[in-house]
N, C-alpha and C positions, 0 to 999 in steps of 0.2 A: 363833840359831834353836833353839828347844827341841825336843828330840826327845821322842817319845812314850815312855812307859814300856815296858820290855821290850827296848829297843835296836833295835826294828824301824824301818827307814827307809822313809817313804812318798814316791812320785813327786809332783811338783807338778801341780796341777789346771789344765787349759787351758780357756779360754772358747770356745764354738762360733763366736762372731763374729770373734774374732781369727784363728781358723783359716781362715775364708773369705777374709779380707783377705790373709793370707799367700799363699794359692793364687792370688789375682788378680794379685799382684805378680810371682809366678813366671811367669805367662803374658805379661805386658807387657814383661818384661825383654828378650826377643829383639828386639821392635819398636824399642824405644828404642835399642838397640845398632845396629840397621840404619840409622835416620834419622841419626843422628849429631848432632853439635852444630850450632846456627844459624850460617849463613854470615856472615862478618864484612862490614862496610860497605866499599864500594869505597875504594881507597887515596886517590884524588883527590877524594873527595866526603865529605859529612857526612850522617849519618843522624839521623833523629828519628822514632822509631816505625817505621811502614812507608813513610815518605817519604825519598827519596834526593835530596839537593841537590848538583848538580854544576855549578851555574851560576856564570858569571863566572870561570872558570878558564883561559880561553884555549885550550880544547881544540879540536883540529882533528878529533878523532874521539871517539865515545863511549868511555867506559872499558870494558875487556874483562871486568872482574870485577864486573859488576852483579849483586847478589844477587837470587835468584829471588823473594824475598818482597816485592820493591818494589811498592808500590801507586801512588805518585806520584813521577814522575821529572822533575827540573828540569835541563834542559841549555841553558837560555837564556843569552844574553850570552856566547856562545863563538864560535868560528870554524868552525863546522860547515858544510860545503858539501854533504855528502851523508851518508846513513845506510846502514850495512850491516845488512840485516834479520837476518843470522845472530846478531848480538850481542843480539837481543831474543827469541830462541827460547825461553829459559827463563823469561821474564817473563810468566808466565801470569796473575799477579795485577795487572798494570799497568792502571790506569784513567785516570790523568791524565798527560799528556805535554806538557811545556813546552819548546818548541823556538823560542821567539821570540827576536828579535835575534841571528840567525845569518846565514849566507850561503847558505841553501838556495835553490835555484832551482825546486824542484818539491815537491809534497806527498810526503813520504817514505813508504815502506812499512816497517812494523815486523814483518813476518813473521807468525808465529803470534800475536804479542801484539796485532796490529791488531784482531782480533775482540773483544778485551776492552776496548779503549780507549773511554772515555766522553767525555772532553774532550781536544781537541787544539788547542794554541795555537801558531800559526805566524806571528804578526804580526811585522812589521819584518824580513822576509827579502827575498829577491830573486826570489820566485816570480813567474813570468810567466803561467802558465796553470794551470788545474785540470784534471787528468785524471780522468775519471769511472771509468776502470778501476781506479785506485789506491784511490779512495774506496769502491769496492764491498766491499773487505776490511774496512772499518770498520763492521761490522754493528751495533755497539753505540754508535756515535758519536752524541752528543746536542749537543755544543758544538763548533763549528768556528770558530776565529778566524784569518781570513786578511787582517786589516787591515794597512795600510801595507806593501803589497807592490807589485809592478809588473804586476799583472793589468790588461790593457787591454780585455778583453771577456769577456762571460759568454754562452756558447752553451748550447743546450739539451742538450748532451751532458756538461756539466760536473758536474751533480749528478744522478746516476742514481737510480732507485728502489732502495731497500734501506736505506741508512743512515738511521736515525730522527733526523735532525738537528732539534733544536728551536730552536737559536740559531745564526745564521750571521752572521758579521761580515766584511763586505767593504769597510769604510770605509778611506779613505786610499789607495786604489789609483788607477789611471789608467783606470778603466772609462769608456769613452765609448759603448759599444754594449751594450744589453740585448736579446738576441735573444728574440723572442716565444716563450714557453714555456720560458725558461731555468730556471725554478725549479719546473716542474711535477713533477719527481721528488720534491720535498719537500712536496708538497701535503698529505700525510697527517700530517706531524709538525711542520713549521716554525711556530714561534710568534713569533720575533723575527728581523727582517731589517734589517741596518744597511748602508746604501749611501752614507753621508755622505762628503764630501770626495772625490768622484770627478769625472769630467768628463762626466757624463750631460747631454745637451742636450735630449733628447726622450724622453718615456715613451710607449711604444706603447699603444694602446687595448687594454684587458684584458691588460696585460703581466703581471699577477700573478694567478694562479689558485691562491691559497693560502687556502682557506676557514677554516683554523685560525689564521692569523696575527693577532696582537693588537697588535704594534708594528712600524711601518715608519719607518725613519729615512732621509730623503733630503736632509739638510742639506748645504749647501755644494756644490751642484752647479751646473750651468749651465742649468737648466730655465727657459724663458721663457714657455712656454704649456702649460696643462693642458687637454687636450681633454675633452669630455664622455665619460663611461663609462670613463675611464682606470683607475679603481680598482675597476671592477666585478669581482667575484670575491673580494674581501676582506670576506667577510660578517661576520667576527668582529673586524675591526680596531677597536681602541680608541684608539690613539695614532698620529697621523700628524705627522711633523716635516718641514716644507718650508722652514724658515728659511734665510736667506742664499742664496737662489737669485736669479735675475733674473726672477722671474715678474711679468709685467706684465698678464696677462689670465687670468681664470678663465672659461671658456666655460660656458654653461648646462649643468647636469648634470655638472660636473667632478667632483663628489664623490658622484655617484649610486651607490648600492649600499653606502655606509658608514653604514648605519642604526644601527649599534651604537657608532659612534665617539664618544668622550667628550672628547678633547683634540685640538685642531688648532693647530699652530704654523705661522704664515705670516710671522713677523717678518723684517725686513731683506730685503724684496723691493721690487718696483716697482709695486705695485698702486695705482691711482688712484681707485677707486670700489668701493663695496659694493652689490651688487644681489642680489635674492632668487634669481635664476636660478642664479647661481654656487654658492649655498649650498643648492641644492635637494637634499633627501634627508637632511640632517643633523638628523634629528628628535630624536636622543639627545645631541646635542652640549651639553657643559656648560662647557667652557673654550675660548675662542677668543682667540688671540694675534695681533694685527695691528699691533703697534707697529713703528716704523721703516720705514714705507712712505711713499707719497706720496698717501695717500687725502685727497681734498678734497671728496668728495661721497658722501653716503649716500642711496641711492634711497628713495623712499617705500615703506614696507613691505619694506625690504631684509632685515629679520630675520624675515620671516613663517614661515620654515622652521626657525628656531632658537628656538623658544618655550621650550625647557628650559634655555636658556643661563644659567649661574650667574655666570660671570666673562667680562667683555669688556675687552680691553686695546687701546686705540686711541692710545696715547701716541706722541709723535714722528711726527706726520703733518701734513698741511696743511689740516686742517679750519679753516674760518673762521666757520662758523655752525652752529647746531643748530636746525633747523626744527621745526615742531610735530609732525611725524610721523617725524622722523629716528630715534627710538628706540622707535617704537611696537611693540607686541606682545612686548616683553621683560618680561613680567610676573613671571618667575622670576629675573630678574637681581638679584644681590646685590652685586657689585663692578663698578664702572665706572671705568676709568682713561682720562682724556682729557688728561693733562698734556702740556706741550710741543707744543701746537698753536698756531694763530693765531686761536682762537675769540674773536670780538668781539661776536657777536650770539647771544643765546639767546632764542628766541621764547617768548612766554608759553604755557605748557603743553607745552614741549618734553619735560619729564620726567613728563608726566601719567600715562603707563601703567606707570611703574616703581614699583609699589606695594611690591615686596620689596627694593628697593635699600637697602643699609646703608652702603656706602662709595662716595663720589664724589670723585674726584681731578681737579681742574681747575687744577693748578699751572701756572704759566708760560704763561698765555694773556693775552688782552687784553680781558677782560670787565669792565673798569672801568665801562663804561656800564650794564651790567646791574645792578651793585651801586649805582651812583650815581643811576640814574634809573628803571629798569624795576621794576615791581612784579609779583609773581606768577610770576617766572621759575622758581622752585623748587616751585611748587605741584604736588601729587601725590606728593611724596616723604615719605609719612607714616611710613615705617620708617627713614628715613635717620638714622644715628647719627654719621657722620663726614663732614665736608665740608672739603676743603683748597683754599684759594684763594691759595696762596703765589705771590708775584711776578706779580700781575696789574695793576700800575700803578693800584691803587685809591687815589683821593684822598679820597673821601667815602663814607659809608655812608648810604643813604636809609632812611627810616623803615620802609618795607615791603619792603626788599631781601630779607629772609629770611622773607617771608610763606609759610606752609605748612610751616615746619621747626620746629614746636613740640616735636618729640621729639629734636631734635639734641643730642648730648652733647659732640662735639669739633668746634671751629671753628678753622681755621687761617687767619688774615689776615696772617701774617708776610710780610716782603719787600715790603710796600706802604707808600708814603709817605703814610699816611692823615693828613688835616688836620682833618677834622670828622666827627662821628658825630651824626646827627640823634637827636632825643629819642626814647627808648624803642625804639631800633632792635633791641635784643637782649631786650627785656622778655618777649616771648612765648615765648622758648625756655626753658621752665621746667626742663628736664632738663640744661641746659648745665653740663658739668663742667670743661671745659678750653677756654680762649679764648686764642689766640696773636695778639698784636699787637706789632709792633716798628716804631715810627715816631718820628722826632724832628722832625716837621713840623707838629705840632698847632697849630691856631689856638685859643688859650685865651681864648675870649670867652664871652659869656653863654650861647651855644647848647651849650657843652660842660660846663657846670656840673653837669649831672645825672650824667655818666659816672663820675667817681671814686667818689662814694658808692655807686653801684649796683654797681660792680665789687668794692668792698670788702665790701659787704653780701652778695654772692654768693661771696666768698672766691676771686675769680678774678684778683686782682692779681698773683699770683706769676708768671704766664706773660705778663704785659702789660708791655711797655716803651714808655712814652709820655712824650715830652718836648715842652715848648712851644717853638714857633719865633716866636710873636707873641702879645702885644706884646713890645716890646724889654725891658720891665721883668721879664718872666717867661721870657725866652728861656733855654733850657737847663735849666729846672726840670721835675721830674717832675710830672705832673698830680696825683699823689697828695699832693705837698707844697705845692701852691698853695692858699692859703686860699680858701674859697668866695666871699668878698666880692671877690676879685680877678678873678673871671670876669665881665667887663663888656663891653658893646658900645658903644664910643665911635665907631666908624666901620664901614663895610662894605667890607672888602677884597675879599671874594669877589664876583664880578659878580652883578648882579641884573637879571633881564629886565624891561624896561619896555614893549617893543613886541613882540607875538607875531605870527608869520606867520599868514596867513589862508588858509582853505580856498578853493580856486579850481577852476573848471571851464573848460576851454578846448577849442577845436576843433583838430584836427590841423593842424600847420603854423604855429600862432601862437607868438608869443614871450611867455613868462611870467616873472615875477620874484616872489620871496618876500623880504620885508624883516623883519629882526629887530634889535632894539636892546637894549643892556644898559648899566647904569651901575655905576661902581665908584669908590671913593675911593683906590684903590691906584695907584701909578705903575708897578706891575709890568707888563711887556709882556703884551699880550692876543694870544691866538690864536683863530682862528675856524674853525669846521668846520660842515659841513652833513651831515646823515644822511638817508638815504632807507631807509625800512623798517628802522630801527635799524642800518644799515650806513653807515659813513663814505664819502662821495663823495670819491674820491681826486683826481679831475681836475675838480673843480667850478669853474664860471665864476662867481667871486665878486668883489664890489666892496665894499671895507671902508674906512671912514673914521671919524674921531673928532673930537669938538668938546666944548667946555666946556659942562657942563650947569648948574652953579650959578654964581652971581655971584661968589662968592669964589674960584672957579677950582679948588676942591679936588675936585669931583666931575666925572668925565669920562663922556661918553656915547659908547658905541661902537655903530656900526651896520654890519651886514653885509647885503648884497643878493646873493641867488642868482639868476642869470640862466639860464633854460632856453630855448634857441633852437630854434625850429621843432619844437615838441613832437610826440612820437609816442606810440604806445601804451606804449613802454618807459619813458616818463617818469611813468606813473601810479604813485602810491604816497603814502606819508605822509612829509612832509618836516619836519625838526627842525633847529634851529640849536643849536650848542654853543659857548659862549664861555668860554674858560679863561684863567686867569692863574696865578700862583704859588700862590695860596691856594685854588684849587679850580675846579671847572667848574660852569657853570649851563646847564640844559637847558630849551629852550623847549617850548611845546605843539607837538603834531604837527598839521600842516596837510595836508590831503589834496588831491591834484591828480587830477582826473578829466579824462581826454582823451576827447572824443566825436568820432565821425565820422558825418556824415549818411548814412543808409542809401543803398545803391545796389544795384540789381537784378543778380543773377547769373543768374537765370532769369526771363524775362518771359513772362506768358501771351500766347498768340496766338489770334486769331480762329479759331474752328472751326465747321464745318458738319457735322452728323451727322443720322442718321435717328432717329426715335422708337424707343423700346425698346432702344436701344443704350446704351453708357456714354460719358459725357463726361469728359475728363481735362484739367485745367488745371494747369500748373506755375507756381510762383512761389517764388523764393528771393532773399534779399537779405543783404548783409553790411553791417556797420556796427559802431560801438562806442559803447555796449554793443550786444550782439547785438539786432537789431530783432525786434519781434514782428510776425508775419504775420497779417493779418485779411482776411476776404473780405466783400464787399457785392454785392448784386444790385440793379441799377437804383437805386443810391444809398441803399438801405435794407438792413435785415437780415432781411427777410421772404423766406425761401427756401421755395418750395413743396416742393422736394425735402427740405428739413430737416424740415418738418412731417410728411412722409410717410416719414421715415427712409430716404431714398434718397441722402442726402448723406454723404460720408465725407471727412474731412480727415486726411491723413497727415503729421504734423509732421516726422517723421524723413526722409521722402522728398520733402518740399516739393511734394506733389501734392494736388490737390483733385478728388474724384471725385463724379460724379452717375450713379447707376445707373438703368436703366430710364427713360431720358429721355422726358419728355412735352413737349407743345407749350407748357405753362405754364413750362417751364424756360428758354425762350428769353429772352434779354435781354443786358444789358451787365453783366459781372462785373468788379468792381474788386478788385485785390489791393493792400493797403496795408501798407507796412513802416514801422514807427514805433519810435523810441527817444527818449532824452532830448534828442538833438540835433535832431530833427525827424522828418518823415515824408514819404514819397513814395508814389505810387500809379501803377498801370498798369491799363489797361482791356483787356478782351477780350470780343468779342461772340460769344455762343453762338447760332448759328442752327440751329433744329430743323426738319428737313424731315419733312413728313407727306404720306402718300399721300392723294389726294383722297377725300372721302367726303361723303355727302349728310346734311345736318343734319336736314332734315325730309323724310320720304319722299314721293314723288309718288303721287297717288291718281288712280284712273280717274274720269273725269267724264262726265256725261250732261247734254246741254243741248238746247235747242230752237233752231231756226233763228232768227237775229236776236239771240240773246243774246251776251253778252260773257264770255269765259273768260280766267282768269289762271292760268298754270302757273308755280309758283315752284320753281326749282332752287337751293336755298340750299346751296352747297358750302363745305366747309372743307378746308384743306390748306395746306401751305407748301412751295414758293412758291404764292401764290394760284393756284388752278387756272383754266385757260382753259375757258370753257363754250361748247359748240357744240350747237345744236338740230338734230335730225333729225326728219323725218316719214317714217315707214317706214324704208327703208334709204338714203334720199337726204337730202342737206342741205336744210334747210327753206328754201323759197323765200319771201321776204318780199314782202308787198304793202302797200298803204296801210292795210289792216286789221290788219296785224301790227305790233306795237310791242315793242321790247326795251329794257330798262334798259341803262345804259352797261356794266355788268358782265355782261350777258346772264343774270342770275339770275332775271329775271322776264320771261315771255313773255305778252303780252296780245293776244288775238285778238278783234276787235270784229265784231259782226254776223255771227256764224258762219253758214256755209252748209253744205250737205250735203257738199261736197267737203273740208271741213276735218276730217271724221271720219278716224280712224285712230290709229296708235300714234305718240306723240311721245317722242322719246328725248333726254335731256339727257346729253351727254358732257362729263365733267370730267377734265381732263388737266393734269399738270405734269411736271416732270423725273423724278418718281418712278414715275409710272404713270398709268393711265387707268381711270376708273370710269364706268359707265353707269346711268341710271335711266330708267324707262319709265312712261308714262301713256297709257291708252287713252281716247280722246275719242270719244264717241258723240253723234250729232246726230239729234234727232227732228224730224219735219216740223212746221211751224208750224200752230197751231190757229186757226180763224176765230172771230169773235165768235159766241157760242152762238145757234143758230137751231133746234136740235133738242133732244131729250132733255128734261131737266127744265125748261129755260126755256120751250120751246114748250108743254109740257104745262101748266105753271102759267098761262101766258098764256091758253091755250085755256079752261082751267077758269075763270079769272077772268072771261073775256068771256061764255062760255056760261052759267055759273051766276049771273052778275050779282052775285056775292058781293063782287067786288073792283071795284065801280064807281068807287070812289075812285082806284084805280090808273089807270083809263082817263082820269080827269080829269087826273091827274098827267102821263100820257103826252101828252095834248093840250097841257097848259100848257108842258111842256118842249119839245114839238115846235114850238109857236108861238114860244117864246123863242129857240130855235136858228134858226128860220126868219127871224126879224126881226133876229137878231144884237144883241139887246138884253139888258141885265143888270138883274136885280132889285136894288133898293136896300134895305139894312137900316139903319134909323135908328140913330144913335149915342146911344141913350138908356140908361136904367138897365136896360132889358129888351130881350131879343132877340126879333125877330119872325121866325117861320119860315114861309115860304110853304108851301102844301100840297103842292108838288111835291118838297120836300126830305125825304128819309127821315130818321126820327129817329135812325137809327144813324150819321148823319153830323154829329151835334151836336158842339159843342166839347168836351163831356165824354166823348165816345166811348161813351155808353150805348147799349144795344141794344134794338131792336124787331124786327118782322118784316123780314127782309132781302129786298131785291129785287135782281135781277141788274142791275148797272150797268156802264157803260164810262166810264172817265176818260181823256180825251185829255191827253197829257203836255204839259208846259210847252214842250217843244221844238217842238211843232206850231204850228198856227195859233191856238191859244188860250193865254191867259196861264196858267191853272191847270187847264185841262181842262174838258170838258163832260160832263154826265151824261145818258145816255139811259136811260129806264126801259123802253123796249120792246126793248132788246137789239139794236137795229139801229145800225150805225155810219153817221153821216151822210156823204153822198157829195159834197155841193155845197160847195166851199170858199168860194164867193163870199158865202155867208151869214155868214161870220165874218170878213169883210175888216176890218171896223172893230175887232173884238176883236184880230185879228192885229196890226194896226198899233199898237195900244196895248200889246200884250204884248211886242213887240220892245224897246221902250224901257224899260218898267217891268215887270220880271219878278219875280214873287213867289217866296218861298222854295220850296225843293223840297217836293213832296208825297211823303213817305216812308212806306212801310208795311213791315211784316215779315210773313213767312209761316213758320209752323211750327205744329205742334200746340200748342206752348206759346205763349200770347198774350204780347204785350208787357206788361210790368209798368210802371206809372207811378204817381207820387204827384202829388197835386193841388197845383198851384201856388197861390200866394197869391191870384191872380185867378180860380182855379177851372179853369185849363186846364193840361193836361200839356205840358211842354217836353221837348225832345230830351235835355237834360242830366239829366232825372229818370228816364229810361227804362232799363229793363234788358231787353235783347232776348233772346228765346229762339230766334231764327232769323235768317235772312238779311233784309236790308233792301233794298227796291227803291224808288227815287225816280221819281216820275212826271215830273220835270223833266229828261228825258233827250234826246229827239229828237222827230221827228214821229210816232213810233210812239205806240200807246196801250197802257195796261196794262189787262189784263182781270182782273177780280176775280170769283171764284167766289161763287155764292150759298150755297155750303155753309156751314152755321153752325159748322163746326169751326174756321173761320178768322175771326178777330176784328179789327176795325179799332181798334187802340190803346185798349183798355179802361183805365180809371183803375186798376183792380185787378181781381183775380179776383172779388172780391165784387160788383163793379159789373155783372157779367153778369146780365141779367134772368132770374129763375127761370123765367119762362114761355117764354123764347126757346129754341128747340131748338138743340142743339149736340151735338158728339161724333159718334160713329158713326151714331147714329140719324138725324141731320139730313142728312148729306151722302151717306150710303150709300157706294157704291163710287166715286163721283165724287171723294170727298175724297182718295183715294189718288193721283189724277192731277191735282192742282191746283198744281203749281209755277208760279211766276210767269214770264210770258213778256212780251216787248215786241213789240207789234204794229208791224211795219215798214210804216207808211203811206206813201203817195205824196203828191206835191204836190197831187194832185187830191182828196185827202182820202179815198182808198180805205183800207179797214181790213182787213188779212188776219185770218184766223181766229186766235183765241187758244185755246190748250189750257189749260184750267184758268183760274182767275181768283182775284184777291185783292181785298179791300175796301180802298179808299183811306182813308187817315187824314186827319183835318182838320188844317189849319194851326193853329199855336199862338197865333194872334193874328187880330184883325179889323182891316181897314184902312178908313180913311175913304173915302167915295165921292167921286167927282169932283163930283157935284152932290148936295148934302145936301137932304134933305126934312125937313119938320117932324116932330116925334115924334108917333107915333100916340097918340090918346087911348084910355085903357083903358075909359072909360065910353061910348065911341061918339060923343062930342061933338067939335065942331070941324070943320075942313075936311078932315081926313084921311078916306080911305075904307078904313082898316084897322081890323080888330077883333082883339081878343086871343084867340088860340087857347087852348084849355085847357092847363093845366100838364101836363107829361109826368109820368105816374105810373109808377114802376118796375114796378108790378104790372099795368099795362095797356099797351096799344099806343097810340102817338100817331097820331091820325087827322087828316085834313085838315079844313078848314072845311066846314060842312054845305052851303053853297051853292057853286056853281061860279063860277069866275072868268070875268068878262065881258071879252072882248077889246076891247069898245067903250069902256071907261073909259080915258080918256087917261092918268090918273095911274097906273093899274094897268099900262097899256102901257109907260109910262116906267120903272116899277119893274122890269118884266120885262126891259127893255133893260139895266138896271144890275146886276141880281143874277146872279152867276155860279152855276153849278149846284151848287157845293160849299158855298155859303153865304157866300163871301167877297166883299168889294167890291173892284173894281179900284182901283188907286192911280194918281193923276195923276202925270205925269212930273215936274211941278214941285212936287208936293206932298210935304212932309215930315211931314205930320201922320199920326198913327196913333191908332187907338182900340182899346182892348182889348175883348174880348167882355164884355158885361154880363150878369150873372146875377142871378136872383132867388132867394129862399129862402123856403120855407114852414116853419112850425113842425113839427117832428117828421119832416120829409121830408129825403131826400138832396138835397144841393145840386146843382141841375141848371140848365142854361141855359133862359132864357125864350124861347120861339119865337113869332114873330108870323106870322099868316096873313092873306091878303087878306080884306077884308070882303065878305060875299056881297051 
């Protein structure tokens, strides 16, 4: 080192940083000296970092020189039977303690170190119980392994609140009892609980209230039944293991509350079926393992609550068939394992809903029929990429066996003795990358010629091992080495169906048989089988026989007959025969058997009787096969009044027929018909509707005159038909010979009423439902005599006094003389009609009007045949004057003389002959016939009442009518019958009517020559002037002389109304003759006596 000039020595320069570091070391030096050096590893143990391994040393007690820095201490596989807590006082860093495989009988206490322990492993000891007081010191404990000990029960005091245990392993103990609430102290921390390999036989409902638990292992216990809500409280459980128990039944809601569970293991149990109720609530389940059970049935919609399932394992079960809806609603399923079952039938569309399925394992089943015959079994598997059919006894592959698997990439047909593959069976699988075939039984004929080049073209021959078994020349050769021209068809070794079974319909109890025949050139033994709905009939009643089919004896025909004895509904289905030999199987068409049962009633309608306005209820139900259709008819037809009015209701579910608000029209016979394809039956029920009596037409009060006839009609309705009783006043009506009742008492007729008949008449209608009454007041007016006062007397007086009506006097005299001598005037049957001067013009056959005179007509029932007209208004009293006419009228009675009375006259149309007939008339009022009795009809002179006019227009303009003509008398002019006596007396008539003429003229008994119109000849008659509608018809100018014998004879013959009497033995009739003038109305020609 160079010294500076001048010999001066300078001190070395120190850095400030170094000085600070030196001061810090001086301060730390006492501490290091106090701590001393690190404690060495225990003598009997090995150390690795902060872990101390003392295991497997045969220690009977823990080492006494355990270093304090130990974090993990392993004392396993020793002979420790107890632990001294004092030896662990300094192990404040201890977190893991391994005491497994020792001889401890209780959970040890580690003193002060217990509070720091996080994991405690005590498996494979001899611990018999768990003391909660010891576990309380483990305030940091998260993992506790007590597996493989001798614990027999878990009580609710074993695991107190405090230790934050997250994983508890109690597997391999002898636990048989789980006390309710045993793990409640761990509810805030426990995530995994293992209870496998114990002796638990029953799980209490809500045994686990562990809301944070994610895994629960109950494998290898003795649980047989899981009740509903057993696992309620495990809201966070994701994995549940229940394999290798003896569970035979899962009740509905067994897994309710496990809404977050993803994996469920139920392998190696005794389950026999799968239903939706047992899986209820598993909405998040993704993996379900059900292998190695005894499941033989999957309920329809059994997976409806597992729609998020990704993997389903059903291997090693007893499934024999997959129905159409066995796997429905598993749209998210991607892996399905069904190997090692006995599945022989896969229904068409069984996999239809598995649109996400990628792997399907069907190894070691018996689905040869599905591949050999059925088409469309795999339809719906659009996403399937791997299909394994290893070991299914498949002998042939049908053309459409894999229809719907166009996206398939891996197909395993190994382990099958395949003999034939139909043309283009694999062609549609465009994405096929791997095809496994291993068979040495191929029939190398012309039908297999297509397969080798197709396999080589798709480069799939590497995984295909195919060797010919026939013909003998190619036996043992690979199909890939056989020349194409060697694939020939010289015979048909595989059976060929020649007779197909036929579809049949039968009645229950009948015997049915199906016949099926096949031919083959092989001598290989044949086996026969029958299938029903694609399932083999194991105990079928078959009859098999064989005979030579060809003349050379090389082709044999085999026939099998299936007998079905006394068929029932269970025999219905599709039947198919399968004939198999060494070279393959042949499947016939499927023949359907339909079993029918004639309908039979289970509910038969009964006769009912109800009131109106109520509801009718008819029941009808029937059974049969197929189910019969129920139809209703009423009175043999389908016209229901209730249906038209929407009062009819048919309840098909309740088999009830309703009619609301029943009416009388609803009564009738109702027929219930049950019909199906077997036939039909019917049952009848009568609906009787009861109705209270009521009056169809109301009764009216009546006013009559003495001698008239009255009819009171009491038209009653009701059901049962009401009984009608008549009362007069308050007493039962006393019947006389004048009273007449119809058989049903609905019409009461009283003839020749008298004053005593007046009063109130009551019609009483009664049936079982009630009684109704109707009343009619009958008033009787006194009889009126023939008019001698008032208008008639005044007119007569005026006519005599003033001499204006001299002609009327002549008429009165003529009529008086005629009646006195009892002679009749004769009207000749010529082309014209002669009217005597005493016949008023208003009595002509045409009914035309002139001045009316008061007349009286004696009725046919009296002593005259057609009545007699008196112009003086006086009724004749001497009956002897008409003795001759009486005798004649009894034997030969003319038609009734009928008139009507009303302000509206009769309307009539003119007949071809010019006379109105009854059938042409329209009446505007009541009709009274003069052919009644000995009485007379009185006709009023009032011009408001008309005797049968031809029409309204035929009324003479000059003739007075209406109110001006009759005055007040018109109002009191109803028709009355005069009740005469045998002596010919005539009582008074109140009011009167004009008699109408008869509609025909009769030939006289004694005919006279026709009168000459020009006055010549022997006749003393002259032609009266024609009636002019504008003027009145007057009699002849000269008076009639009673001294003329011819005139006298005519007076004897002519009846007052212008008709001739008819002889008793005469059948000749003459119609009235009419004449006609140009421009005039057609009127009858009247003849008058010559003066």
